C-alpha positions as CSV (number, residue, x, y, z in Angstrom):
1,M,42.8,14.1,-82.1
2,E,39.7,11.9,-82.7
3,E,37.2,11.5,-79.8
4,L,35.1,8.4,-79.6
5,S,32.9,6.5,-77.3
6,F,31.9,2.9,-76.7
7,S,29.9,0.8,-74.2
8,N,30.2,-2.5,-72.3
9,G,27.7,-4.0,-70.1
10,G,25.8,-0.8,-69.5
11,L,28.9,1.2,-68.8
12,H,29.9,4.0,-71.2
13,F,33.5,4.9,-72.0
14,S,35.3,7.7,-73.8
15,A,38.6,7.5,-75.7
16,V,40.8,9.5,-77.9
17,G,42.5,8.3,-81.1
18,L,45.0,9.3,-83.7
19,G,46.4,7.9,-87.0
20,E,45.5,5.1,-89.4
21,G,46.7,1.6,-89.6
22,P,47.0,-1.5,-87.3
23,L,45.3,-0.8,-84.0
24,V,47.3,0.0,-80.8
25,I,45.3,0.4,-77.6
26,C,47.0,2.2,-74.7
27,L,45.7,1.7,-71.2
28,H,46.7,4.2,-68.5
29,G,47.3,3.5,-64.8
30,F,47.1,5.2,-61.4
31,P,47.6,8.0,-60.9
32,G,47.0,8.6,-64.6
33,C,44.5,9.5,-67.4
34,L,44.2,9.7,-71.2
35,H,46.9,12.4,-71.1
36,S,49.4,9.9,-70.0
37,F,50.1,8.7,-73.5
38,R,50.4,12.1,-75.1
39,H,54.0,11.4,-76.1
40,Q,53.3,8.0,-77.6
41,M,50.2,8.7,-79.7
42,P,51.8,11.1,-82.3
43,A,54.9,9.0,-82.6
44,L,53.0,5.8,-83.2
45,A,50.5,7.5,-85.5
46,A,53.5,8.8,-87.5
47,A,54.9,5.2,-87.7
48,G,51.7,4.0,-89.4
49,Y,49.4,2.9,-86.5
50,R,46.0,3.9,-85.3
51,V,46.3,4.6,-81.6
52,I,43.4,4.6,-79.2
53,A,43.7,5.6,-75.5
54,P,40.5,4.8,-73.5
55,C,39.5,6.0,-70.1
56,L,39.8,3.1,-67.8
57,R,36.6,1.8,-66.1
58,G,35.6,4.3,-63.3
59,Y,37.8,7.2,-64.5
60,E,34.7,9.0,-65.7
61,P,31.2,9.0,-64.2
62,S,29.6,7.1,-67.0
63,S,31.8,4.0,-66.5
64,Q,31.6,3.7,-62.7
65,T,30.1,0.5,-61.3
66,A,27.1,0.5,-59.0
67,D,28.9,-1.8,-56.5
68,G,32.3,0.0,-56.6
69,H,34.0,-3.2,-57.5
70,Y,36.7,-3.1,-60.2
71,P,38.1,-6.6,-60.8
72,I,40.7,-6.9,-63.5
73,P,38.9,-9.7,-65.5
74,A,35.9,-7.4,-66.0
75,M,38.2,-4.7,-67.3
76,T,39.7,-7.0,-69.9
77,T,36.3,-7.2,-71.5
78,D,36.3,-3.4,-71.8
79,V,39.2,-3.7,-74.2
80,I,37.4,-6.3,-76.2
81,A,34.3,-4.1,-76.3
82,L,36.4,-1.3,-77.7
83,M,37.9,-3.6,-80.4
84,D,34.5,-4.9,-81.3
85,H,33.1,-1.4,-81.5
86,L,35.9,-0.5,-84.0
87,G,35.4,-3.7,-85.9
88,V,38.9,-4.8,-85.3
89,E,39.7,-8.4,-84.8
90,K,43.4,-8.1,-83.6
91,A,45.3,-5.3,-82.0
92,H,48.5,-4.5,-80.1
93,L,47.8,-3.7,-76.4
94,V,50.0,-1.4,-74.3
95,G,49.5,-0.8,-70.6
96,H,51.1,1.2,-67.8
97,D,50.6,0.4,-64.1
98,W,47.0,-0.8,-63.7
99,G,46.8,-0.8,-67.5
100,A,49.7,-3.2,-67.5
101,A,47.9,-5.6,-65.1
102,I,44.8,-5.5,-67.4
103,T,47.1,-6.1,-70.4
104,Y,48.6,-9.3,-68.9
105,M,45.2,-10.7,-68.1
106,A,43.6,-9.6,-71.4
107,G,46.4,-11.5,-73.2
108,T,45.6,-14.6,-71.1
109,A,41.8,-14.4,-71.5
110,F,41.7,-13.4,-75.2
111,P,45.0,-14.5,-76.7
112,D,43.6,-14.7,-80.2
113,R,42.7,-11.0,-80.2
114,F,46.2,-9.6,-79.7
115,L,49.2,-9.3,-81.9
116,S,51.5,-8.2,-79.1
117,L,51.5,-6.9,-75.5
118,T,53.7,-4.2,-74.0
119,T,53.6,-3.6,-70.2
120,M,55.3,-0.9,-68.2
121,A,56.1,-0.6,-64.5
122,V,54.0,-3.5,-63.2
123,P,55.0,-7.2,-63.5
124,H,52.9,-10.3,-63.9
125,P,50.0,-9.9,-61.4
126,G,50.0,-13.5,-60.3
127,R,53.7,-13.5,-59.5
128,F,53.4,-10.2,-57.8
129,G,50.8,-11.6,-55.4
130,E,52.9,-14.8,-54.9
131,E,56.2,-13.0,-54.1
132,I,55.2,-9.7,-52.4
133,R,55.0,-11.2,-48.8
134,R,58.5,-12.6,-49.2
135,H,60.1,-9.4,-50.4
136,R,60.2,-6.9,-47.5
137,K,61.7,-4.1,-49.6
138,Q,58.8,-4.3,-52.0
139,M,56.3,-4.5,-49.2
140,R,57.6,-1.2,-47.9
141,R,57.4,0.3,-51.4
142,S,53.8,-0.9,-51.6
143,W,52.6,0.6,-48.3
144,Y,50.0,2.7,-50.1
145,M,48.1,-0.5,-51.1
146,S,47.2,-1.1,-47.5
147,F,46.6,2.6,-46.8
148,F,44.0,2.6,-49.6
149,Q,42.0,0.0,-47.7
150,L,41.2,2.6,-45.0
151,R,37.9,3.8,-46.5
152,G,37.1,7.4,-45.7
153,V,40.6,8.1,-44.3
154,S,42.5,7.4,-47.5
155,D,39.8,9.1,-49.6
156,F,40.2,12.3,-47.5
157,V,44.0,12.2,-47.5
158,V,44.3,11.6,-51.3
159,G,42.2,14.7,-52.0
160,F,43.4,16.9,-49.3
161,N,45.2,20.2,-50.2
162,N,44.4,19.9,-53.9
163,Y,45.7,16.3,-54.2
164,A,49.1,17.0,-52.7
165,F,49.2,13.2,-52.0
166,I,49.3,12.5,-55.7
167,H,52.2,14.9,-56.2
168,K,54.0,13.0,-53.4
169,L,53.4,9.7,-55.1
170,W,54.8,11.0,-58.4
171,R,57.9,12.4,-56.7
172,D,58.5,9.1,-54.8
173,W,57.8,6.8,-57.7
174,S,59.8,8.8,-60.3
175,P,62.5,10.5,-58.1
176,G,64.6,11.8,-61.0
177,W,61.7,13.4,-62.9
178,A,61.1,17.2,-62.6
179,F,57.5,17.0,-63.8
180,E,55.7,20.1,-64.8
181,P,52.1,21.3,-64.0
182,E,51.1,20.3,-67.5
183,D,52.2,16.8,-66.8
184,I,50.3,16.2,-63.6
185,G,47.5,18.7,-64.0
186,P,45.2,16.6,-66.2
187,V,45.6,13.7,-63.7
188,I,44.4,15.8,-60.8
189,E,41.5,17.2,-62.9
190,T,40.5,13.6,-63.8
191,L,40.5,12.6,-60.1
192,K,38.4,15.6,-59.3
193,R,35.6,14.4,-61.5
194,P,32.5,13.0,-59.6
195,G,33.2,9.5,-58.3
196,V,36.6,9.1,-59.9
197,K,38.8,9.2,-56.8
198,K,36.6,6.6,-55.1
199,A,36.7,4.4,-58.2
200,A,40.5,4.7,-58.6
201,L,41.0,3.6,-54.9
202,G,38.4,0.9,-55.6
203,Y,40.9,-0.9,-57.9
204,Y,43.1,-1.5,-54.8
205,R,40.1,-2.5,-52.6
206,S,38.8,-4.9,-55.2
207,A,42.3,-6.5,-55.6
208,R,42.5,-7.0,-51.8
209,A,39.0,-8.4,-51.7
210,T,39.9,-10.9,-54.5
211,S,43.1,-11.9,-52.7
212,A,41.1,-12.7,-49.6
213,S,38.7,-14.9,-51.5
214,S,39.2,-18.2,-53.3
215,N,38.9,-16.5,-56.7
216,L,42.6,-15.9,-57.3
217,P,44.0,-17.2,-60.6
218,D,47.0,-19.5,-60.7
219,P,50.0,-17.4,-59.7
220,G,51.8,-18.7,-62.7
221,F,49.0,-18.1,-65.2
222,K,50.3,-18.2,-68.8
223,V,50.3,-15.1,-71.1
224,P,50.4,-16.7,-74.6
225,V,51.0,-13.5,-76.5
226,P,54.4,-12.0,-77.4
227,T,55.2,-9.6,-74.5
228,L,57.6,-6.7,-74.1
229,A,57.9,-5.8,-70.4
230,L,59.5,-2.5,-69.5
231,T,60.8,-1.4,-66.0
232,G,62.5,1.8,-65.0
233,S,65.8,1.5,-63.2
234,K,64.7,4.1,-60.6
235,D,61.1,3.1,-60.1
236,G,60.2,3.8,-56.5
237,C,56.8,2.1,-56.7
238,I,57.7,-1.4,-58.0
239,G,61.5,-1.7,-57.9
240,T,63.2,-3.1,-60.9
241,D,64.6,-5.9,-58.7
242,F,61.1,-7.1,-57.8
243,F,59.9,-6.5,-61.4
244,Q,62.6,-8.8,-62.8
245,L,62.0,-11.4,-60.1
246,T,58.3,-11.7,-60.9
247,T,58.5,-11.4,-64.8
248,R,59.5,-14.9,-65.8
249,A,60.0,-16.3,-69.3
250,E,58.2,-19.5,-68.2
251,D,54.9,-17.5,-67.9
252,F,55.1,-16.2,-71.5
253,P,55.1,-19.2,-73.9
254,A,54.8,-16.9,-77.0
255,G,58.0,-15.0,-76.0
256,L,59.1,-12.4,-73.5
257,E,61.4,-9.5,-73.9
258,L,62.3,-7.9,-70.6
259,R,64.0,-4.5,-70.7
260,E,65.2,-2.3,-67.9
261,V,65.2,1.4,-69.0
262,P,68.0,3.3,-67.3
263,G,67.6,6.5,-65.4
264,V,63.8,6.6,-65.2
265,G,61.2,5.7,-62.7
266,H,57.6,4.6,-62.6
267,F,56.3,6.9,-65.3
268,L,58.9,5.9,-67.8
269,H,56.9,6.6,-70.9
270,Q,56.5,10.2,-69.8
271,E,60.0,10.6,-68.5
272,A,61.9,9.2,-71.5
273,P,59.3,9.3,-74.3
274,E,61.8,9.1,-77.2
275,T,63.4,5.9,-75.7
276,I,60.0,4.3,-75.1
277,N,58.6,5.3,-78.5
278,D,61.6,3.7,-80.2
279,L,61.2,0.5,-78.2
280,L,57.5,0.4,-78.9
281,I,57.8,1.1,-82.7
282,N,60.5,-1.6,-83.0
283,W,58.4,-4.1,-81.0
284,L,55.2,-3.4,-82.8
285,G,57.0,-3.7,-86.2
286,Q,58.2,-7.2,-85.2
287,H,54.6,-8.4,-84.5
288,S,52.4,-6.6,-87.1
């Protein structure tokens, strides 16, 4: 596995890579880390791609912001900085959870830089914000977003008893997955690094601050890059019903393929790696 580093606006990022060929960038989510794409990287490399998985902004001390603010538009520029560092003009972008939110907005902000997008477990962010208050079932699923606004309290609870809270989220969000210590262990170790827990919760606090301001994008902002959107049928974080409600063909003028993956939850790429890898390889092949 190749290790590399790059910078953007005074922040410094690490990443891991594998393979040679057209570039595929994989963005992890919460609670996640570089380890989250361990099943995808070898498969995509074997299929003829160069796969890079960077640490998201804040998930290591060197990329944490001074003001603790983590707006999605800023994080789209981290992706472009990585591509520029590699000297690559166009890439495929794959994102899970927060990585998916960044993927949608990167496709909107920099459509000429991407061959395709693949998003997992999180729908179009504008439609999410537009519909969440009208969807009581999803509001109940998203209780943690409000809990994370309780500075100090939520920081303590998340880290208490060796991050038992994170284990609970994984069980609730992927109820059919009997994950092993080697699956969740690297995530816990990442959150234990200086400042990472605060930064990870800062994503939710920044999102709430943005929604309270006048800086919200158009809820129906267009994503003009071919997009494969994947949702797990048993996702306990963002239900597949809500995902499908908020992932609309009209918002994807270059084409949308929406797929519900049966029998898996929020961490679908880790729960059913062979299925996800097959979907990815087929999708990338159509757009390379």
